[in-house]
Backbone as a ProteinNet text record, in pm:
[ID]
protein_1_A
[PRIMARY]
MRSFLSLAALCVLLTGVAPLFAAAQATTTIHARDTDKEKSAEGEVRRLNAEEVEAFLHSDPKAMERLWSDDFVVTNPLNKFVNRQQVLGMVQSGFLVITSLDRRIEYVRVYGNTVIVAGSETVLWGGKMPNAGKTEHLRFTGIWMKEGGRWQQVARHANIVPQQ
[TERTIARY]
2604	2716.2	2735.5	2717	2723	2611.5	2483.3	2372.1	2385.2	2468.3	2485.3	2581.6	2679	2771.6	2722.8	2637.1	2560.2	2484.2	2395.6	2326.5	2409.3	2520.1	2611.9	2687.5	2708.7	2771.7	2644	2545.4	2427.3	2395.3	2403.2	2389.1	2490.4	2622.9	2725.9	2703.4	2673	2651.5	2532.8	2416.6	2314.8	2350.6	2412.8	2455.3	2538.6	2633.3	2712.1	2618.3	2523.7	2434.7	2330.4	2283	2179.9	2192.2	2317.9	2337.8	2339.6	2372.9	2372.3	2227.6	2129.6	1998.1	1934.9	1976.8	1928.4	1969.8	2090.1	2151.2	2084.3	2056.5	1986	1835.2	1791.9	1645.7	1652	1739.4	1757.6	1786.3	1850.7	1886	1762.7	1680.7	1558.1	1462.3	1445.2	1360.2	1403.5	1543	1587.6	1568.7	1577.6	1560	1417.9	1326.6	1183.8	1140.8	1206.2	1170.5	1224.9	1345.3	1399.6	1307.2	1259.3	1174	1034.3	994.1	881.8	888.7	1000.5	1038.7	1060.5	1103.1	1139.9	1004.7	908.9	778.8	701.8	718.9	646.5	703.6	842.6	904.4	858.4	842.4	807.2	669.3	575.5	452.8	420.8	515.2	482.6	541.1	662.2	703.9	620.3	561.2	466.7	354.7	291.5	188.3	219	342.9	403.9	417.9	448.5	469.2	325.7	218.5	90.1	60.5	77	52.9	116.5	255.8	337.2	256.3	220.8	140.8	20.5	-60	-174.6	-136.2	-18.3	23.1	60	113.6	134.9	19.9	-72.5	-202.8	-296.2	-271.3	-339.6	-267.9	-135	-71.2	-59.1	-18.3	-27.6	111.5	172.2	312.2	319.8	197.7	211.4	244.9	165.5	177.3	316.1	388.1	492.4	624	592.5	692.6	697.4	576.6	568	649	629.2	687.7	838.6	897	1030.5	1115.9	1230	1330.8	1362.1	1404.6	1470	1584.2	1644	1767.4	1742.4	1604.5	1564.3	1623.1	1671.3	1726	1679.7	1673.5	1617.8	1694.5	1738.8	1770.4	1654.5	1577	1450.3	1453.4	1320.5	1305.4	1365.4	1373.1	1433.7	1592.9	1642.8	1794.1	1852.5	1777.5	1816.4	1832.2	1938.5	1954.6	1905.1	1788.8	1721.9	1698.9	1672	1648.8	1504.9	1463.9	1330	1271.8	1335.9	1263.6	1242.1	1339.1	1325.4	1196.1	1181	1073	945	943.6	804.1	783.4	889	864.2	806.4	861.6	794.4	644.9	606.5	485.4	386.4	445.4	365.1	352.9	434.4	427	349.1	307.6	227.5	317.3	456.1	534.4	535.6	540.2	531.4	386.4	321.9	189.2	186.3	140.3	115.4	-21.2	-88.7	-230.5	-269.3	-174.5	-211	-62.6	-75.9	50	20.3	66.3	67.2	211.4	216.9	352.2	337.8	434.3	446.5	575.7	554.8	684.1	742.9	851.7	886.5	994.1	1042.2	1165.8	1137.8	1156.7	1173.6	1273.8	1368	1469.9	1487.7	1477.3	1502.8	1630.8	1707.9	1853.8	1839.8	1785	1767.7	1660.8	1735.6	1648.2	1643.7	1691	1681.9	1617	1540.2	1453	1460.7	1510.7	1530.7	1418.3	1350.8	1237.6	1259.1	1239.8	1252.6	1132.3	1110.3	1007.3	983.6	870.6	830.8	696.8	704.9	577.3	540	407.9	352.7	294.1	340.8	313.7	245.8	147.9	88.9	113.2	204.4	259.6	157.1	152.6	66.4	152.2	93.6	147.4	225.8	343.4	442.4	563.3	540.7	652.7	671.7	811.6	839	745.3	724.2	661.4	495.5	441	305.3	208.7	120.7	37.6	88.1	206.3	267.5	257.7	228.5	237.8	376.5	455.1	583.3	591.8	680.4	719.6	849	864.2	973.4	1013.5	1149.1	1211.1	1252.1	1226.3	1262	1321.3	1410.4	1459.5	1443.2	1388.5	1369.3	1423.7	1490.4	1549.1	1487.3	1434.8	1360.2	1448.6	1457	1507	1414.6	1422.2	1352.7	1436.6	1378	1439.9	1329.6	1361.6	1282.5	1155.6	1185	1070.8	965.9	1000.4	898.7	990.6	916.1	1000.1	967.1	1075.8	1080.9	1173.2	1136.5	1207.5	1337.1	1452.5	1570.1	1616.9	1609.1	1681.7	1561.9	1580	1502.2	1568.5	1573.3	1614.2	1503.2	1469.8	1376.1	1396.2	1405	1436.8	1350.1	1323.5	1231.6	1286.9	1212.8	1253.9	1238.2	1333.8	1316.6	1227.1	1145.3	1057.1	1126.5	1099.9	1173.9	1123.3
8524.1	8446.2	8300.6	8288.8	8165.5	8071.2	8121.5	8039.2	8006.9	8088.3	8057.4	7938.8	7949	7833.1	7695.5	7718	7596.6	7548.7	7628.6	7580.9	7517.2	7585	7524.8	7393	7374.6	7246.3	7138.6	7183.9	7081.7	7056.6	7136.5	7095.8	7008.6	7029.8	6943.1	6802.2	6801.3	6671.3	6615.9	6666.1	6607.3	6557.5	6629	6591.8	6460.9	6444.4	6338.1	6207.2	6233.4	6126.9	6094.2	6156.6	6132.9	6013.4	5997.2	5869.5	5745.6	5755.4	5639.7	5604.9	5698.1	5679.4	5617.2	5655.8	5581.6	5459.9	5434.3	5279.1	5193.7	5244.9	5162.7	5154.3	5237.5	5224.5	5108	5109.9	5011.2	4880.3	4868.4	4736.9	4698.1	4770.2	4706.1	4682.2	4746.3	4720.8	4577.8	4546.3	4423.5	4315.1	4340.8	4229.4	4196.1	4296	4266.6	4185.9	4199.7	4124.3	3983.4	3959.1	3835.8	3757.3	3829.2	3769.1	3732.6	3808.7	3765.4	3646.7	3651.1	3526.3	3384.9	3428.5	3302.6	3268.4	3346.2	3313.8	3238.5	3275.7	3213.6	3089.6	3057.6	2929.1	2833.8	2889.7	2809.3	2765.3	2840.9	2806.1	2700.8	2723.2	2636.1	2487.9	2476.8	2353.9	2295.1	2371.9	2322.4	2254.1	2321.4	2271.7	2140.2	2131.4	2004	1903.7	1925	1831.1	1759	1842.1	1796.6	1706.3	1747.9	1661.7	1523.2	1528.7	1405.9	1320.8	1363	1299.3	1222.2	1297.8	1248.4	1135.2	1159.4	1068.2	926.6	942.2	817.3	756.7	815.9	763.2	702.1	750.6	710.1	611.9	564.3	498.4	546.5	677.3	736	766.7	681.6	687.8	806.2	839.7	967.4	1075.8	1108.7	1248.3	1228.2	1108.5	1097	1154.6	1090.9	1126.5	1276.9	1338.7	1481.7	1571	1490	1586.6	1554.4	1446.6	1406.3	1422	1472.9	1505.7	1361.3	1361.9	1240.9	1180.3	1273.7	1231.6	1201.8	1194.9	1178.4	1050.3	1068.2	962.2	961	861	846.4	745.6	796.5	693.1	668.6	538.5	520.6	469.4	455.8	410.7	260.9	186	50.7	42	176.7	182.5	158.6	176.8	150.1	267	278.6	399.1	376.5	432.6	402.2	525.6	497.6	596.2	611.3	712.6	732.1	622.1	549.8	432.9	320	298.2	196.5	219.4	352	367.7	368.2	423.7	404.5	259.2	173.3	23.1	-38.9	1.3	-50.1	-18.9	101.7	147.5	61.8	70.2	-3.3	-146.1	-223.4	-346.1	-384.5	-272.6	-304.2	-325.2	-332.6	-348.4	-218.7	-105.6	14.3	71.1	45.3	104	184.2	302.7	353.8	395.2	344.6	356.4	484.4	529.3	662.6	721	850.3	919.5	1078.8	1113.5	1239.2	1310.7	1404.7	1474.4	1611.6	1629.2	1763	1834.4	1948.6	2019.3	2102.7	2089.7	2180.1	2266.9	2255.2	2342.2	2364.4	2471	2503	2621.2	2606.9	2704.6	2702.5	2832.7	2855.7	2920.3	2851.8	2903.6	2928.7	3023.5	3053.7	2974	2871.4	2775.1	2641	2632.4	2508.5	2548.1	2434.5	2447.1	2328.6	2339.9	2229.6	2213.6	2089.1	2081	1960	1978.7	1875.8	1863.8	1745	1728.6	1582.1	1551.2	1439	1376.6	1242.7	1177.9	1056.5	1040.6	915	843.8	705.7	634	500.9	466.9	323.9	258.6	170.6	76.3	-31.4	-58.3	-171.4	-238.2	-289.3	-373.7	-490.1	-508.3	-602.4	-561.2	-452.8	-397.8	-492.1	-509.4	-593	-551.6	-427.2	-356.8	-325.2	-399.7	-361.6	-388.1	-305.2	-322.2	-232.7	-183.4	-116.8	42.6	105.7	246.7	295.3	374.9	411.8	566.2	608.5	767.6	775.2	874.2	898.2	1040.4	1061.8	1200.1	1187.2	1308.1	1335.5	1465.7	1450	1583.6	1559.6	1655.3	1669.7	1774.3	1765.9	1867.5	1888.5	2012.7	2052.3	2161.6	2134.1	2254.1	2288.2	2415.9	2459.7	2421.5	2348.1	2289.3	2324.1	2375.1	2408.5	2470.7	2576.1	2663.9	2600.6	2480.9	2417.7	2351.8	2338.4	2284	2130.5	2060.3	1921.7	1849	1753.2	1697.8	1616.1	1659.7	1592.5	1481.3	1493.2	1409.5	1389	1289.1	1256.1	1163.5	1204.8	1087.5	1076.2	957.6	918.8	810.7	824.8	719.6	688.7	575.4	540	566.9	651.6	674.1	562.9	525.7	408.2	446.9	339	361	370.1	452.5	476.2	366.1
5274.3	5225.1	5263.6	5393.1	5465	5401.3	5408.6	5345.6	5192.4	5115.1	4986.5	4978	5072	5056.3	5118.2	5188.8	5243.3	5137.1	5074.4	4971.3	4850.1	4815.8	4704.3	4757.5	4899.7	4933.5	4928.7	4961.7	4951.4	4805.5	4707.9	4570.6	4524.1	4564.1	4528.9	4584.9	4723.6	4784	4701.4	4678.5	4606.4	4472.4	4400.7	4261	4268.9	4377.8	4389.2	4437.7	4512.4	4571.4	4467.1	4392.2	4309.6	4222.8	4181.7	4089.6	4185.4	4307	4404	4433.9	4439.3	4472.1	4354.1	4223.8	4106.7	4082.1	4118.8	4111.1	4205.7	4334.7	4428.5	4378.2	4331.8	4268.2	4162.3	4075	3968.7	4031.9	4116.2	4177.3	4237	4313.7	4360.7	4271.9	4145.2	4051.9	3993.5	3955.5	3900.8	4007.1	4132.4	4233.2	4235.8	4230.3	4230.7	4114.2	3997.5	3890.4	3892.7	3962.7	3988.4	4085.4	4192.5	4279.8	4201.4	4121.3	4056.5	3986.4	3922.8	3830.3	3916.7	4037.2	4131.6	4182.5	4212.8	4259.3	4150	4028.1	3915.4	3902.5	3910.9	3891.8	4002.6	4126.4	4250.3	4229.1	4188.2	4179.6	4067.2	3952.9	3844.2	3871.6	3955.8	4000.5	4106.9	4193.9	4297.2	4217.2	4118.3	4042.8	3974.4	3917.6	3839.8	3956.8	4067.4	4171	4192.8	4211.7	4236.1	4110.1	4006.1	3861.1	3876.1	3923.7	3942.5	4048.2	4137.3	4251.6	4181.5	4099.9	4052.3	3936.4	3869	3762.9	3844.1	3954.4	4027.6	4069	4124.8	4193	4072.3	3948.5	3834.2	3753.8	3792.7	3704.7	3555.7	3544.5	3419.9	3379	3271.7	3232.8	3145.2	3061.6	2958	3039.1	3149	3237	3283.7	3337.2	3376.2	3269.3	3153.5	3050.3	3015.9	3030.6	3016.1	3133.1	3253.1	3344.2	3383.2	3326.9	3321.6	3222.9	3243.1	3127.2	3080.6	2957.6	2884.5	2983.6	3031.8	3133.4	3263.5	3309.3	3442.6	3509.6	3632	3712.4	3846.5	3922.6	4058	4140.9	4262.2	4346.8	4430.6	4421.7	4469.8	4597.3	4669.9	4807.1	4835	4713.9	4729.7	4709.3	4722.6	4714.9	4580.5	4453.9	4337.8	4267.3	4178.2	4089.4	3963.7	3905.9	3772.8	3695.6	3566.1	3484.6	3441.8	3365.5	3330.4	3269.8	3174.5	3105.8	3202.2	3290.4	3406.2	3490.8	3526	3608.5	3535.1	3403.2	3315.3	3298.2	3298.1	3273.2	3411.7	3518.7	3657.2	3660.1	3613.2	3621.3	3534.3	3380.7	3297.7	3329	3386	3411.7	3537.1	3616.6	3733.1	3866	3845	3964.2	4056.5	4008.7	4078.5	4080.9	4190	4204.4	4347	4347.6	4458.6	4472	4582.5	4602.1	4686.2	4746.7	4833.8	4834.5	4815.2	4823.4	4873.9	4983	5046.3	5034.1	4957.4	4938.2	5013.6	5096.4	5168.1	5138.3	5055.3	5014.7	5130.5	5167.5	5285.3	5252.5	5129.3	5089.2	4928.8	4890.3	4735.6	4731.9	4656.5	4630.5	4476.4	4421.3	4281.6	4246.8	4144.6	4124.3	3956.1	3906.9	3789.4	3706.2	3622.9	3553	3621.9	3758.5	3821.7	3957.6	3994.1	4123.8	4195.9	4326.8	4414.5	4508.1	4524.5	4593.4	4706.8	4826.9	4924.6	5016.8	5063.3	5169.5	5208.8	5250.6	5294.6	5226.3	5225.2	5161.4	5246	5248.2	5304.4	5203.4	5173.4	5063.9	5104.6	5025.7	5056	4924.7	4929.8	4823	4770.7	4646.1	4583.2	4484.1	4399.5	4278.1	4353.8	4285.1	4297.7	4383.9	4447.7	4520.7	4640.6	4686	4801.9	4923	4925.9	5045.7	5032.3	4924.4	4882.2	5010.3	5017.6	5127.8	5261.4	5256.9	5358.7	5335.9	5441.2	5441.8	5481.1	5413.7	5452.4	5447.1	5518.5	5519.7	5450.2	5363.2	5291.3	5311.3	5288.8	5246	5109.7	5042	4902	4879	4757.4	4699.1	4550.3	4487.7	4349	4291.1	4166.4	4103.1	3955.4	3931.3	3818	3742.6	3626	3526.4	3419.2	3371.8	3267.4	3144.3	3062.9	2933.8	2829.7	2717.2	2619.3	2639.8	2742.6	2773.7	2870.1	2918.5	3018.7	3135.8	3242.8	3363.7	3353.9	3381.5	3382.5	3494.2	3561.2	3658.3	3598.2	3644.7	3605.3	3699.6	3813.8	3917.6	4036.5	4101.9	4228.5	4325.9	4454.4	4553.8	4648.4	4686.6	4791.6	4877.6	4996.6	5086	5197.5	5250.1	5353.4	5475.9	5554.3	5680.3	5775.7	5846.5	5935	6054.3	6093.1	6194	6329.9	6424.2	6548.3	6652.3
[MASK]
++++++++++++++++++++++++++++++++++++++++++++++++++++++++++++++++++++++++++++++++++++++++++++++++++++++++++++++++++++++++++++++++++++++++++++++++++++++++++++++++++++

């Protein structure tokens, strides 16, 4: 009789716990899908960052237009707040020329349809920039959003790191 009661208690316990195990499994599956989406978003934004570097090195405003949202804004290393058209104009006029650019992404965080990217850059300026011919180190933060099914950069901040 005792073993029957023990078996009955075990069945009741398992019946009550089974839904908890099922819920935990569903949560794990949902989290794994989110992680896959996040990894995919991170990989895509890292690839687009590399394309942006190439666009700057080749002074390619068409590529920049594709990578940047219509609402794109930048606080640039000259401490000016500029919009997409102003940056494209600086590139097209030959004012903004980058002859060497090494971008190191140190942080990526995915928040649904938004990705924050931060890191450092070493830039050799060219063109008509006041610091043309100088190599400078920058810190940057870029904000990317998925708009219309594709990732575009919507904002960027870059500042020159003072020499020690």
